[in-house]
N, C-alpha and C positions, 0 to 999 in steps of 0.2 A: 605350486606343485613341482616336485623334482622331476627331472627328465632322465631318460635312459639314453646314454650317449655311446659313441664308438669306443670311448675310453673305458666305460663300464663294461662293454662287451669284451674288450681285451682282458680286463681283470677277471671276468667270468671264465674266459678260456684258460687262464692260468690256474684258477681255482679248480676247474674240472680236471685239469692235468694232475694237480696235486692229489685230488681224491681218487683219481684213477691209479696213481702211483701207490696209494695206500691200500689198494685192493678192490675198489668198486669196479665190477665188470659188466653190470647191466647197462647196455647202451641207451635204453629208453630213459633210465634214471639219470644218466649223465647228460643226455639231451635236455631233459627237464631242468636240471640245475643250470645248464648253459643258457637256457632261454629266460629264466625268471629273474627279474631285476631285484635282487635281494636288498639293495640299498633303499628301495622304496618301502621296505618293511621296517626301517629303522628311522630314528629321529635324524633330521638333516645334518646336525652337527657331528654325527658319527659315521658318515658315509665312508670315510677312509677305512673303517673296520669291516665294512660289509662283505668284502671278498677275501678276508682272511679266514682260514679254516678254524674258526673258534666261535664259541657261544658268546652272546652279548646281552646285557640287561635291556629289557623293553618296558619296564614299569610294572607295578603291582607285584613286585617280588619275583617276576618271571623272566625268562630269557628266550631269545631266539636261538634255537639249537645250532650247534656246530654243523656246518654243511656235510661233513663226513658222516655224522650221526644220522642226519636226515636221509642221506643217500643209503646208508647201511640198513636202516629200518625199512625204507622203501623197497630196497632190493630183496630183503627177507620176506616181505609181504607178497611178492610176485603178483603184482596187480595186472589183471586182465582187463581188456576193453569192456566198459559198462559194468565192471564189478561194483558191488555195493559195499562201500567201506565206511566203517565208523571210526572217526578220529576222536580220541578222548584227550582234550586239552588243545583248544584252537590256538591259544597263545597269540603270536604275531600274525598267524595265517599263512606263514611260509610253507609249512608242511602240507597244508590243504592245497596250496597252489601246485606243489609237486605232484600230489595225488591226482589233481584235476588234469594236469599235463599228461599224466599216464593214462588218461581216459576213464578214470573212475567216477562213479556217482558218490559224492562225499557228503556224509552226515557228520557234522562236527559239533562237539559239545564243549562249552567253556563255563567255569563257575566263577570267574572273576568278572564282575559286571563291567568294570572299566575297560578291560580288554575286549569283552563281548561286544560292547557298543562300538568301540574303535574299529574292530576288524570287520564288522558288518558294513561299514562305510568303505574301508580300504579295498577289500578283495573285489567287490563289484566294480570299483573305479579302475581296477587293473584288468577287468574282463574275466574274473573268476567268480563262479556262482555255486558255492556249496550250499547245503541246507544248514542254517545256523540254529543252534539250540543253546539255551541258557539253563544249566542244571548241574547235577552231581554226576561226575564221570564214573564213579564207582557203580552207579545204577544203570549206566548206558542209556539206550533208547529202545526199550522192549517193544513199544508200539510199532517201530520201524524195522525191526529185525525179522528174520535172521540175516546176518551180514556175511558176505564172502570173505571179508577181512576186517580185523580190528587192530588199530594202531594206538598205543598209549604213549603219550609224549611227555610223561612225568614219571618219577620213580614211585612205584607202588610198593608198600610193605608186604603185600601178598597179591595173589591173582584173584580179582573179584569174581565170585561165583556168578553174579548177574551177567557179567561180560561173557563168561564161558557159555552160559545158556543162550546167549544171543548170537553165537557163532554157528554158521551152517556146518553140516557134516561135510568134511573136505575143506572147510574154511581155515584160515591162518590168523593167529593173533601174535603180534609182536609187542612185547611189554618188558620194560626194565623193572626188575624186582629186587628190592632190598631197602632197608630202612636207614642205612648209614649214608655217608657222603658218596659212596659208589653203589651201583646196582649191577646185577647180572642181566644181560640182554637175553630174553627167552623167546623162542619161537614155539608156539603151541598150535598143534594141528588137531582138529576134531576128527577122529576116525570113525566114530559111530555115535549113537544117541548118548551113550554112557562113557565112551573112551576117548582119551586125549593122549597125543604123543608130544613129548617136550624135549627140546634141545637147547643147550646153553651156548652163547656166542660171546663170552668175554665180558669184561668190566667196562661200564660207561658211567657217566656222572650227569644226573638230571636234578632239577628242582623237585621237591616232593609233590606227589599227587594228593591234593586236598579234597576232603569230602564236603558235603553240604554245599550251600551257595552263600555268597556274600556280595 
């Protein structure tokens, strides 16, 4: 098992400073990034890449998101203590860990069985206990909604209706939308039973959000 050392801590401090310089202002988000040993979410041979502000492959055609992107989405979500958050796309589990550090109750869904199995072992071993689900992210988790917040960590070609229905009134959804190599980061706030307010926050690049399960 890899350890978290003073050297890793120093690298995290530099990473936090770099994403602060890029415009992340939420101190709780910055503290979470500073605390979480990102290198433990990657294969041991790639530890040198763990604290660079870039995405990196994790297997099953997926990536661990760029730290700035994780921080940006987390900041837009405005997580409150004990907020019920649905994460669509568990991936490496790193975003789940950030949400848990922010005090959220995390319900996370993954459709790649290889990653689902792996992250169920990894996160508890690091002291993080989201509720794990294997399934189709487009459908969300209707049994467990409505949610205070929904975060989608892969590029969706459109905003899934099922996810909109699972958002509380006043709730926030952060989702990258687009079918090309880049997506537009959208913040969607449910203002009433039937109304939603939408804002765009620039271009990002994610792996595609896949339907079904495999």
